[in-house]
PALUMDO-825511 format. One record per residue (C-alpha): residue in three letters; x, y negated, z. Coordinates in steps of 0.05 Angstrom, whole numbers. Layout:
<gupas>
  zavo       u       v       w
   Ala       X       Y       Z
...
</gupas>
This chain:
<gupas>
  zavo       u       v       w
   Unk     821   -2661    2151
   Unk     863   -2670    2088
   Unk     803   -2665    2042
   Unk     766   -2716    2085
   Unk     825   -2764    2082
   Unk     828   -2757    2006
   Unk     753   -2768    2001
   Unk     757   -2831    2043
   Unk     814   -2857    2000
   Unk     776   -2845    1936
   Unk     713   -2880    1964
   Unk     755   -2940    1986
   Unk     786   -2946    1917
   Unk     717   -2944    1885
   Unk     692   -2998    1933
   Unk     755   -3039    1918
   Unk     742   -3034    1843
   Unk     670   -3055    1852
   Unk     689   -3113    1896
   Unk     747   -3135    1852
   Unk     705   -3138    1790
   Unk     644   -3166    1825
   Unk     682   -3218    1867
   Unk     634   -3203    1924
   Unk     677   -3185    1984
   Unk     737   -3232    1978
   Unk     798   -3213    2019
   Unk     765   -3156    2056
   Unk     764   -3113    1994
   Unk     840   -3117    1988
   Unk     847   -3090    2059
   Unk     805   -3031    2037
   Unk     852   -3020    1979
   Unk     913   -3020    2024
   Unk     880   -2969    2070
   Unk     863   -2924    2010
   Unk     934   -2928    1983
   Unk     964   -2911    2051
   Unk     917   -2851    2056
   Unk     939   -2826    1988
   Unk    1013   -2836    2003
   Unk    1005   -2798    2069
   Unk     971   -2741    2031
   Unk    1027   -2738    1980
   Unk    1082   -2740    2033
   Unk    1050   -2683    2071
   Unk    1051   -2642    2007
   Unk     977   -2631    2000
   Unk     972   -2664    1933
</gupas>
């Protein structure tokens, strides 16, 4: 479960970067970034970093 959460966070950050530099997705891409950051923070708090 932890590896899956980390994988999803990394994928969301990649999509955010693509959207941010491509200006394609607008505000939705920032929501994806927030979700990715929350996932990473949860992983660090749980001590699985």
